[in-house]
C-alpha positions in Angstrom: -108.6 -24.2 39.2 -109.8 -21.2 37.2 -107.4 -20.2 34.4 -106.1 -16.6 34.2 -108.6 -14.2 32.7 -107.8 -12.4 29.5 -108.2 -8.7 28.7 -109.3 -7.9 25.1 -108.4 -4.6 23.4 -110.2 -3.6 20.2 -107.8 -2.4 17.6 -110.4 -1.7 14.9 -112.1 1.4 13.7 -115.9 1.5 13.5 -117.3 1.2 9.9 -120.3 3.4 9.4 -122.4 4.7 6.5 -120.5 7.3 4.6 -117.1 6.6 6.1 -114.1 7.3 3.8 -111.2 5.0 4.5 -109.0 5.6 1.5 -109.3 8.8 -0.5 -110.6 8.1 -4.0 -112.5 4.9 -3.0 -116.2 5.0 -2.4 -117.7 5.1 1.1 -119.8 2.2 2.3 -123.6 2.3 2.0 -125.2 0.8 5.0 -129.0 0.5 5.0 -132.0 -1.7 5.6 -132.8 -4.5 3.1 -135.7 -5.3 5.4 -136.7 -2.7 8.0 -138.3 -3.6 11.3 -141.4 -1.7 10.3 -141.8 -3.5 7.0 -141.0 -6.9 8.7 -144.1 -6.4 10.9 -146.2 -7.2 7.8 -144.6 -10.6 7.5 -144.5 -11.9 11.1 -147.0 -12.3 13.9 -147.9 -9.3 16.1 -145.1 -8.2 18.3 -142.4 -9.9 16.2 -140.0 -7.9 14.0 -136.6 -8.3 12.4 -134.0 -6.1 10.6 -131.9 -7.5 7.7 -129.2 -5.1 6.7 -127.6 -4.4 3.3 -124.0 -3.2 2.8 -122.4 -2.0 -0.4 -118.7 -1.3 0.0 -115.2 -1.8 -1.4 -113.1 -4.4 0.4 -110.6 -1.8 1.5 -112.9 -0.3 4.2 -112.2 0.4 7.8 -109.5 -1.7 9.5 -108.7 -4.4 6.9 -106.3 -7.2 6.1 -104.3 -7.8 2.9 -103.4 -11.3 1.8 -101.2 -12.2 -1.3 -104.1 -12.1 -3.8 -104.4 -8.4 -3.2 -101.1 -7.9 -4.9 -100.5 -11.1 -6.9 -102.9 -12.7 -9.4 -101.9 -16.2 -8.3 -101.4 -15.4 -4.6 -103.6 -16.9 -1.9 -107.0 -15.2 -1.4 -108.9 -14.9 1.8 -110.4 -18.4 1.5 -107.0 -20.0 1.0 -105.2 -18.5 4.0 -105.4 -20.8 7.1 -106.9 -19.6 10.3 -103.6 -20.0 12.1 -102.3 -17.1 10.1 -105.1 -14.8 11.4 -105.6 -15.9 15.0 -103.8 -15.7 18.3 -100.4 -14.7 16.9 -97.6 -13.9 19.3 -97.2 -10.2 18.8 -95.1 -7.2 19.5 -95.7 -3.5 19.2 -93.0 -1.1 18.0 -93.6 2.6 18.7 -92.2 5.1 16.1 -94.1 8.4 16.7 -95.1 10.2 13.5 -94.0 13.5 15.2 -90.4 12.1 15.0 -90.4 10.6 11.5 -92.9 9.4 8.8 -90.5 6.8 7.4 -90.1 3.7 9.5 -86.8 2.2 8.6 -84.9 -1.0 9.3 -83.0 0.8 12.1 -86.3 1.2 14.0 -86.7 -2.6 14.1 -83.3 -3.9 14.9 -83.6 -4.4 18.7 -86.8 -6.4 18.5 -87.5 -10.1 18.2 -89.5 -10.5 15.0 -89.5 -14.2 14.0 -93.0 -15.7 13.8 -94.6 -12.7 15.4 -97.3 -10.2 14.4 -95.3 -6.9 14.3 -97.6 -3.9 15.0 -96.2 -0.5 14.2 -97.6 2.2 16.4 -97.2 5.7 15.0 -100.1 7.5 16.6 -101.5 8.5 13.2 -104.9 7.1 14.1 -105.6 10.4 15.9 -106.3 11.8 12.4 -108.8 9.0 11.6 -111.9 10.3 9.6 -110.3 13.7 9.1 -108.8 15.3 6.0 -105.4 15.0 7.6 -105.5 11.2 7.6 -104.9 10.6 3.9 -101.7 12.5 3.0 -98.2 12.7 4.4 -98.8 9.7 6.6 -96.3 7.3 8.3 -95.1 4.3 6.2 -92.5 1.6 6.1 -89.5 1.8 3.8 -88.7 -0.9 1.3 -85.6 -1.8 3.4 -87.8 -2.2 6.5 -90.1 -4.5 4.7 -87.2 -6.6 3.5 -85.9 -6.8 7.0 -89.3 -8.0 8.3 -89.4 -10.6 5.5 -85.8 -11.8 6.2 -86.6 -12.0 10.0 -89.7 -14.1 9.1 -92.4 -11.9 10.6 -95.8 -13.6 10.5 -97.9 -10.4 9.9 -97.3 -6.7 9.9 -99.8 -4.1 10.9 -99.8 -0.3 11.1 -102.1 2.4 12.5 -101.7 4.6 9.3 -103.4 5.2 6.0 -101.1 2.9 4.1 -98.1 0.7 5.0 -96.4 2.0 1.8 -95.5 5.6 1.0 -98.3 6.9 -1.3 -96.6 9.9 -2.8 -95.7 7.8 -5.9 -97.1 4.8 -7.7 -94.6 2.2 -6.3 -95.8 -0.1 -3.5 -92.6 -2.0 -2.5 -93.8 -2.9 1.0 -96.9 -4.6 -0.3 -94.8 -6.4 -2.9 -92.2 -7.6 -0.5 -94.4 -8.7 2.4 -97.3 -10.2 0.4 -94.8 -11.9 -1.9 -93.5 -13.7 1.1 -97.1 -14.5 2.3 -96.7 -12.1 5.2 -100.2 -10.6 5.8 -100.7 -6.9 6.2 -103.2 -5.1 8.4 -103.8 -1.3 7.8 -105.8 1.3 9.7 -105.3 -0.1 13.2 -106.0 2.0 16.2 -105.5 2.0 20.0 -102.0 0.5 19.8 -100.9 2.8 22.6 -102.9 0.6 24.9 -100.8 -2.4 24.3 -97.9 -3.8 26.4 -94.6 -4.0 24.6 -94.9 -7.8 24.3 -96.7 -10.8 25.9 -99.9 -10.5 24.0 -101.5 -12.1 21.0 -103.1 -10.5 18.0 -106.0 -11.6 15.9 -107.6 -10.2 12.7 -110.0 -12.6 11.1 -111.8 -11.8 7.8 -114.7 -13.8 6.3 -113.7 -16.8 4.1 -114.3 -15.2 0.7 -113.1 -16.7 -2.6 -111.6 -14.2 -5.0 -111.0 -11.4 -2.5 -107.6 -10.2 -1.4 -108.6 -7.7 1.3 -111.5 -7.3 3.7 -112.4 -5.6 7.0 -111.5 -7.3 10.2 -112.2 -7.0 13.9 -108.6 -6.7 14.9 -107.9 -7.3 18.6 -105.2 -8.0 21.2 -105.6 -10.5 23.9 -103.6 -9.9 27.1 -103.3 -12.4 29.9 -104.1 -10.8 33.3 
C-alpha cells in the first residue's frame, strides 16, 4: 500500500549575488571559478561545465545559529547531531508585526512547546531585501526566550531580521537559547502557508568545523 504523500513548503529566502541580509555585513559574491566557455578548452567538443565560487559571511540568507555562534566552547556546526536539524515536530505561532514588535511570554502560553521547533510568524518577511527590513523589526523578549528554554523547545525560528531586539548591544535571546543548546533560525519566510501544527521542520547546514552559523534550506513537510 502506498504511503501518504508529503507536501514540502520552502521557508528559505534565495541567496543571490549582492544580497544584503544583515545591514553592516558584506553581501555575497557569487561568480564563476570556471565558466562554461573556458571549460570548453579543457573537455572534448560538446562538453562543458561550470564551477562556481562564492565568497560570503556565514550570516547570509536564511541561516541557523548553533551554540558556537555565541559561546567559544559551544558546539559548532560539525558537532550538532542531524537529529537536531531534521524532521522536528513543529508548531507555528502567529504574532503579526502590525500588532506588536515584541513577542512576549504571553504570546506563547497556550501552545505545546516541549521538544518542538517553534516558528514565530510575524509577517516581517514582506520587507525582505528592502531598506525597511533591517530596523524596528519584530523580536523575542528575554522573558519569552526563558519561557521557551524552560518549556524545552528544540529549536526556535523567526521570519524577522533578528530574534533579538537590535536597538541596543544586548542579545539576551541568543544567550538564553544557545546557552541551552536550542538552535535558532532567522530570516524565515512563507510561514503563513503552514498549518498550525502537524508538520515537521528541517533546516540542515553543511558539516563545518569552526562555524557557528550558516545558510540553510529551511522547509516544512506536511503529510497529505
